[in-house]
C-alpha positions as CSV (number, residue, x, y, z in Angstrom):
1,M,25.0,-31.6,3.9
2,L,23.3,-29.5,6.4
3,R,21.4,-32.5,7.7
4,L,24.7,-34.3,8.4
5,A,26.0,-31.2,10.2
6,A,23.1,-31.0,12.2
7,K,23.2,-34.9,13.2
8,R,26.9,-34.5,14.2
9,L,26.3,-31.4,16.4
10,L,23.5,-33.0,18.0
11,Q,25.6,-36.0,18.7
12,G,28.4,-34.0,19.9
13,G,30.5,-35.0,17.0
14,R,32.8,-32.7,15.1
15,L,32.2,-30.4,12.1
16,G,35.4,-30.9,9.8
17,S,38.1,-30.0,12.6
18,H,40.1,-31.9,15.1
19,E,38.8,-30.1,18.0
20,A,35.7,-30.5,19.7
21,Q,33.4,-27.0,19.6
22,S,30.9,-26.3,21.9
23,P,27.4,-26.6,20.5
24,A,26.4,-23.2,22.2
25,V,29.2,-21.5,20.1
26,L,28.2,-22.9,16.8
27,S,24.9,-21.8,15.4
28,L,23.0,-23.2,12.4
29,P,21.5,-20.7,10.0
30,R,17.7,-19.9,10.2
31,F,15.7,-20.2,7.1
32,Y,12.4,-18.7,6.3
33,H,9.8,-20.8,5.3
34,E,9.1,-20.9,1.2
35,R,5.6,-18.6,1.6
36,V,7.6,-16.0,3.5
37,V,10.2,-15.9,0.5
38,D,7.6,-15.8,-1.9
39,H,5.8,-13.0,-0.5
40,Y,9.1,-11.2,0.4
41,D,10.7,-11.7,-3.2
42,N,7.1,-11.0,-5.0
43,P,5.4,-9.1,-2.6
44,R,1.3,-8.5,-3.5
45,N,-0.2,-5.1,-3.5
46,V,2.5,-2.8,-2.8
47,G,1.5,0.8,-3.1
48,S,-0.7,3.4,-1.6
49,F,-4.1,5.0,-2.0
50,D,-5.1,8.7,-1.4
51,K,-5.7,8.7,2.3
52,H,-8.0,11.6,1.9
53,D,-10.3,9.4,-0.4
54,P,-13.7,8.7,1.6
55,T,-13.6,5.0,0.5
56,V,-10.3,4.5,1.8
57,G,-9.2,3.3,5.1
58,T,-5.8,3.6,6.5
59,G,-4.1,1.4,9.3
60,L,-0.6,2.6,10.3
61,V,0.9,0.5,13.1
62,G,4.6,-0.1,14.5
63,A,6.4,-2.1,16.9
64,P,8.8,0.0,18.8
65,A,10.6,-3.2,19.9
66,C,12.0,-4.1,16.7
67,G,11.5,-1.0,14.4
68,D,8.9,-2.4,11.8
69,V,6.1,-0.3,10.6
70,M,3.2,-1.2,8.5
71,K,0.8,0.8,6.5
72,L,-2.2,-1.1,5.2
73,Q,-5.0,0.6,3.2
74,I,-8.4,-0.9,2.1
75,K,-10.8,0.6,-0.4
76,V,-14.4,-0.1,0.1
77,D,-17.3,-0.3,-2.1
78,D,-19.7,2.1,-0.1
79,S,-23.1,0.3,-1.6
80,T,-21.7,-3.3,-0.6
81,G,-19.3,-2.7,2.4
82,K,-17.2,-5.0,0.2
83,I,-13.4,-4.4,0.2
84,V,-12.5,-4.1,-3.6
85,D,-9.0,-3.4,-3.1
86,A,-6.1,-3.4,-0.5
87,C,-2.3,-2.2,-0.5
88,F,0.6,-1.8,1.7
89,K,3.9,-0.2,2.4
90,T,6.1,-2.0,5.1
91,F,9.4,-0.7,6.6
92,G,10.7,-4.1,8.3
93,C,12.0,-7.4,8.1
94,G,10.9,-10.2,5.5
95,S,8.5,-11.7,7.9
96,A,6.7,-8.3,8.2
97,I,6.8,-7.7,4.8
98,A,5.1,-11.3,4.1
99,S,2.6,-10.6,6.8
100,S,1.4,-7.6,5.0
101,S,1.2,-8.9,1.6
102,V,-0.8,-12.1,2.8
103,A,-3.2,-9.9,4.6
104,T,-3.8,-7.4,1.7
105,E,-4.6,-10.8,-0.3
106,W,-6.8,-12.1,2.5
107,V,-8.7,-8.9,2.8
108,K,-9.7,-8.4,-0.7
109,G,-13.4,-9.3,-1.6
110,K,-14.5,-9.7,1.6
111,Q,-17.1,-7.6,4.0
112,M,-15.6,-5.9,6.7
113,E,-17.4,-7.6,9.4
114,E,-15.4,-10.7,7.9
115,V,-12.0,-9.1,7.8
116,L,-12.0,-8.4,11.4
117,T,-12.2,-12.0,12.2
118,I,-8.6,-12.6,10.6
119,K,-6.4,-13.6,13.2
120,N,-2.6,-13.1,13.7
121,T,-2.5,-16.8,14.5
122,E,-3.8,-17.5,10.9
123,I,-1.2,-15.3,9.0
124,A,1.6,-16.9,11.3
125,K,0.5,-20.6,10.6
126,H,0.1,-19.9,7.0
127,L,3.5,-18.4,6.7
128,S,5.0,-20.8,9.3
129,L,6.4,-18.0,11.2
130,P,8.8,-19.0,14.3
131,P,7.9,-17.6,17.7
132,V,10.2,-14.8,17.4
133,K,8.6,-13.5,14.4
134,L,4.8,-13.6,15.6
135,H,4.7,-9.9,16.2
136,C,4.8,-9.4,12.5
137,S,1.6,-11.2,12.2
138,M,0.4,-9.4,14.9
139,L,1.2,-6.0,13.3
140,A,-0.9,-7.1,10.2
141,E,-3.9,-7.8,12.2
142,D,-3.6,-4.5,14.1
143,A,-3.1,-2.9,10.7
144,I,-6.5,-4.6,9.4
145,K,-8.4,-3.4,12.4
146,A,-6.9,0.1,12.3
147,A,-7.8,0.5,8.4
148,V,-11.5,-0.6,9.1
149,K,-11.8,1.8,12.0
150,D,-10.5,4.6,10.1
151,Y,-12.8,4.0,7.1
152,Q,-15.5,3.7,9.5
153,A,-14.6,7.2,11.4
154,K,-14.6,8.8,7.6
155,Q,-18.0,7.4,7.0
156,T,-19.2,8.7,10.2
157,K,-18.0,12.1,9.9
158,S,-19.3,12.4,6.3
159,N,-22.8,11.2,7.5
160,G,-22.8,13.3,10.5
161,S,-23.8,10.4,12.3
162,T,-22.6,9.7,16.0
163,E,-24.5,6.4,15.8
164,A,-22.2,3.2,15.8
165,T,-21.9,1.1,12.6
166,P,-22.8,-2.4,12.6
167,V,-19.1,-3.4,12.3
168,E,-18.1,-1.0,15.3
169,K,-20.8,-3.1,17.1
170,A,-19.4,-6.4,16.2
171,A,-15.6,-5.3,16.9
């Protein structure tokens, strides 16, 4: 049915009325990709860790233009430098929630150097985000970087060291 309506619109036809309507007035509904809907309906890793825990890094980022706010946290095994768990809380649209959910899945089990290579374009491509929603994947990338930076700052502070860690040098 939707295909037929779209075809008629594109051909300048009518949609069930006898008067022609301007295509500028009509608008077709926008649909999210099934992966966005899946991560929105069944978000993975929602929650939060104790931000005072020295093994936890917290990234809090926001987009003033749309009002989305994303908090992403990582829990790191100090001996291996591997991210053993991740969680998020996001106030925003379905694309922002889905981007957060995907980001937490992708960082688990990886070294911190590895997660810094995750780009918003990869998240956007995975979720098939339209251009108007790319800022959501940018927030996820920024939240990952902020969480790693927070963890590193805690480690530097607890060690009393001013020397940059290998991850800081790589970033």
